[in-house]
C-alpha positions in Angstrom: 204.2 -130.1 23.6 202.2 -132.4 21.2 199.5 -130.6 19.3 196.0 -131.8 20.2 194.1 -133.5 17.4 190.8 -131.8 16.7 188.3 -133.6 14.4 186.4 -131.2 12.1 183.2 -132.5 10.4 182.4 -131.2 6.9 180.3 -132.1 4.0 181.9 -134.5 1.6 180.9 -132.3 -1.4 182.6 -129.0 -1.3 183.6 -129.2 2.4 187.3 -129.0 1.8 187.1 -125.2 1.5 185.5 -125.0 5.0 188.1 -127.5 6.3 191.0 -125.4 5.1 189.8 -122.4 7.1 189.3 -124.5 10.2 192.7 -126.0 9.8 194.3 -122.6 9.6 192.4 -121.4 12.7 193.3 -124.5 14.7 196.9 -124.4 13.6 197.2 -120.8 14.8 195.6 -122.0 18.1 198.3 -124.8 18.5 196.1 -127.7 17.4 196.1 -130.1 14.4 192.9 -130.5 12.4 191.7 -133.8 11.0 188.8 -133.7 8.5 185.8 -136.0 9.3 183.4 -136.9 6.5 180.8 -139.6 6.0 182.1 -142.9 4.9 185.7 -142.4 6.2 187.1 -144.1 9.3 187.1 -142.1 12.4 190.7 -141.7 13.7 191.6 -143.6 16.9 192.9 -140.4 18.5 190.7 -137.3 18.8 191.3 -134.8 21.6 188.4 -132.5 20.7 185.7 -131.9 18.1 184.4 -129.1 15.8 181.0 -129.8 14.3 181.2 -127.6 11.3 178.8 -125.7 9.1 177.2 -126.8 5.8 174.0 -128.6 4.9 170.8 -128.4 6.9 169.8 -131.1 9.4 167.1 -133.5 8.4 163.8 -132.3 10.0 162.8 -135.8 11.0 165.6 -135.9 13.5 164.1 -133.1 15.6 160.5 -133.5 14.7 160.4 -130.4 12.5 158.5 -129.6 9.4 160.0 -131.2 6.2 160.3 -128.4 3.7 161.0 -128.5 -0.1 164.3 -127.0 -1.4 166.2 -127.7 1.8 169.6 -129.4 1.1 170.3 -132.1 3.6 172.9 -134.8 4.0 171.5 -137.8 5.9 174.9 -139.6 6.1 176.5 -136.5 7.6 173.7 -136.3 10.1 174.3 -139.9 11.2 178.1 -139.3 11.4 177.8 -136.3 13.7 175.1 -137.9 15.9 177.4 -140.9 16.3 180.4 -138.7 17.2 178.4 -136.6 19.7 177.0 -139.8 21.2 180.5 -140.6 22.3 181.9 -137.0 22.8 179.1 -135.5 24.9 179.1 -138.2 27.7 182.9 -138.3 27.5 183.2 -134.6 28.2 185.2 -133.9 25.1 185.8 -130.3 24.3 183.3 -129.4 21.5 182.8 -126.4 19.4 179.7 -126.2 17.1 179.7 -123.8 14.2 176.4 -122.8 12.5 174.9 -126.2 11.6 177.2 -127.6 14.2 175.6 -125.5 17.0 172.2 -126.7 15.8 173.4 -130.4 15.8 174.6 -130.1 19.4 171.2 -128.9 20.3 169.4 -131.6 18.4 171.7 -134.3 19.9 170.7 -133.2 23.4 167.0 -133.4 22.6 166.4 -129.8 21.4 164.6 -128.6 18.2 165.1 -126.1 15.5 163.3 -123.5 13.5 163.4 -125.0 10.0 163.1 -121.5 8.5 163.8 -118.6 10.8 162.0 -116.2 8.5 158.7 -118.0 9.0 159.0 -117.3 12.7 161.0 -114.0 12.9 159.2 -112.4 10.0 160.8 -108.9 10.6 164.3 -110.2 10.7 166.5 -109.0 7.9 167.4 -111.6 5.2 171.1 -111.4 5.7 173.6 -113.8 4.1 177.2 -112.6 4.2 180.7 -113.7 5.2 181.4 -110.2 6.4 180.8 -109.2 10.1 177.6 -107.2 9.5 175.3 -108.8 12.1 175.2 -107.6 15.7 174.9 -110.2 18.5 174.6 -109.6 22.2 176.3 -112.1 24.5 175.3 -112.8 28.1 177.8 -111.3 30.5 179.2 -114.1 32.7 178.8 -116.8 30.1 181.8 -118.9 29.0 181.4 -117.4 25.5 181.7 -113.9 26.9 184.8 -114.8 28.9 186.4 -116.2 25.8 185.6 -113.4 23.4 185.4 -110.4 25.7 183.1 -109.0 23.0 179.7 -107.6 23.6 178.1 -106.7 21.4 179.9 -108.5 18.7 179.8 -108.1 14.9 179.6 -111.4 13.2 178.8 -112.9 9.8 175.5 -114.7 8.9 175.1 -117.7 6.6 172.1 -119.5 8.1 168.4 -119.7 7.7 167.7 -122.2 10.6 168.3 -121.7 14.3 167.8 -123.2 17.7 164.2 -123.3 18.9 163.7 -125.5 22.0 166.9 -125.8 23.9 168.4 -129.2 24.6 169.3 -130.8 27.9 172.1 -129.2 29.8 172.3 -126.2 27.5 171.5 -122.5 27.8 171.2 -119.7 25.3 174.0 -117.2 25.7 173.6 -114.9 22.7 170.9 -113.5 20.4 170.9 -111.1 17.6 168.8 -107.9 17.4 165.8 -109.8 16.0 165.9 -112.2 19.0 167.2 -115.2 17.0 169.4 -117.5 19.1 173.0 -117.0 18.1 174.9 -119.1 20.6 174.4 -121.8 23.2 176.7 -123.4 25.7 176.8 -126.3 28.1 176.0 -125.8 31.8 179.1 -127.0 33.7 182.8 -127.6 33.2 183.3 -129.5 29.9 183.9 -127.1 27.0 180.7 -127.1 25.0 180.0 -124.0 22.9 177.9 -123.6 19.8 177.8 -120.4 17.7 175.5 -119.6 14.8 178.1 -117.7 12.9 181.4 -118.8 11.2 184.4 -117.7 13.3 186.8 -119.6 11.0 186.0 -117.0 8.3 186.7 -114.0 10.6 190.4 -114.6 10.3 191.5 -111.2 11.5 188.9 -110.9 14.4 190.8 -111.8 17.5 187.7 -112.4 19.7 186.5 -115.0 17.2 189.9 -116.7 16.8 190.0 -117.0 20.6 187.2 -119.5 20.3 189.7 -121.9 18.7 192.4 -121.2 21.2 189.9 -121.9 24.0 188.9 -125.2 22.4 192.6 -126.2 22.0 193.3 -125.2 25.6 190.4 -127.3 26.9 192.1 -130.4 25.5 195.3 -129.9 27.6 194.1 -131.6 30.8 193.3 -134.8 28.9 196.6 -134.7 27.1 198.5 -134.3 30.4 196.6 -137.2 31.9 197.5 -139.4 29.0 201.2 -138.4 29.0 
C-alpha cells in the first residue's frame, strides 16, 4: 500500500535535526515525511500533518503579553496558521508537538501562558530530552487509548503552555504541577496535541504509537482516493 504523505512543519534555522527524528518516527509508522518550512511551496499532496516544535508563537496572535528574550518566527506562525486553516475544516489527521500543540489551540481561538513559571510558580524548571516528567492522561481519551500509558514519563522542553482552550478541544493530560500537557479534538477527526516531544523518545513504544495512530488515521482518505 502507498505510504501516506505527512507534512512536518519545522523552523528553517536548525529545524532539520527535528525533521530527521520525525522522519524516522513516521517511517517506522509506515508513512513518508515531507518537511514544511516558511518560503517553500506546499506540496499538492498531503495526507496528514505534524505541527512540530521549535520557536515560540508570537503573543500578538493570541492576545498574550509580549515578553523580551522570547524567540519567535513570524513567518512560521503564518505558514502553520495557513495550513491549519485548510486542515482543520478538512478533517485532516493532525498531531501537534510542543509548539504545535499550542498552535492548534491558538488556531481554534485559544490562548497561551507566555511563561508558565509566571503562573505555576512552584513548578520545577525542567528542560530535558529524557523522560523525567510525569503526566496524567484522562482515561477514556483518544490519547489514553493510543498510548495505554497513565501515568506517563515524558520529556520537557517548553516554557509556554495552553491557557484558555480553543473551540472543539479538551484538555486530556496535565503534569503534577497542573500544567496542560495534552489536548485533543472532540469528535472523530484525529486531532491530538502533546506538550512533550514523542519523536525524541525513540524507544518508548507508547510514544511511537502516536505516529502509528496518525498514519492509520490517513488510511480512509487514501482508500477513498484509490
